[in-house]
C-alpha positions, 0 to 999 in steps of 0.5 A: 195763775201766778208766775211761779205756777205758770213757770212750773206748768211750762217746765212740766210740759217740757220735761217727760217726768219718769216714775219717782225713784228713777233717775231722769235723763231730762234736764232740770232747770231752776231760776233764782231771781236775785233782783229785777235785773239779775238771774242765777240759772242752774241746770243739770242732765244725766249723760249715760257715758263717762266723763271723758267724752263729755269733756271732749264735747264741751271743750271742742269750742269751735264745733259747739255751734255745729250741734247746739241749736241756739248757738250761731257762733262759737269761736276762739279769740286771741287772748292777751295771756295765751289763755282760752277766750271764746266768742259766742253768739246765741239766737232765739226768736223773741217777740216776732224778732230774732234776738241775738246776744253776744258774749266774750268769755275767758275760760278756765279748765280744771280737767276733768271736773270744771269749766269756768267762764267769765264774761269780758265783753258782750251784750251782758254786763254779767255772764259768769258761771261754770260747767261741772262734771260729776262721774257716777257709776255708769254716767256723768251728771253734767251741771251748768250754772250761770249768773247773768245780767243783761245790759240796761236796754234789755229787761231780763224778764223778757228773755228769762223764759227763752234762756231757760228753755234754751239751756234745756235744749242745749243740754239735750244737744250735748247729751246727743253729741256725746252719744254720737261720739260713743257709737262705734 
């Protein structure tokens, strides 16, 4: 079976597909292979709540590691220009070891539509992207895009599938956390 078919089969197993014409609440993820070392990953999920609580969850940076399963550390760091700088450490089981990756990102918030992040240090030579919040009639469509390139000592093909599945799990955790905030 080709790599593309294997990836589609894995994704189909992860997603519980709904009938055609109905919006899915499950996260969709796509991977674009830019070259041997770089990937652009895009993901999207529908959250059945307004933009404000989604924004609140995404920007509570210190609390992210409390509910996102693959995130061991999320903390604000001092920034030389008094902007937002965040250190995050993700963990994933990989080849019988616990893979850890650290990034330090500078964040630019454009309330309530976008949160941009740019890598300034860590285990990736590139880790840049954004969260986009799109209000809909009774929900928020949350999209995530990241352009990543691991440092030379870690081939991206080894971690691509783990990162993709991790993003799906993270989006589901965000939707669940927003739902918990909305419970009276």
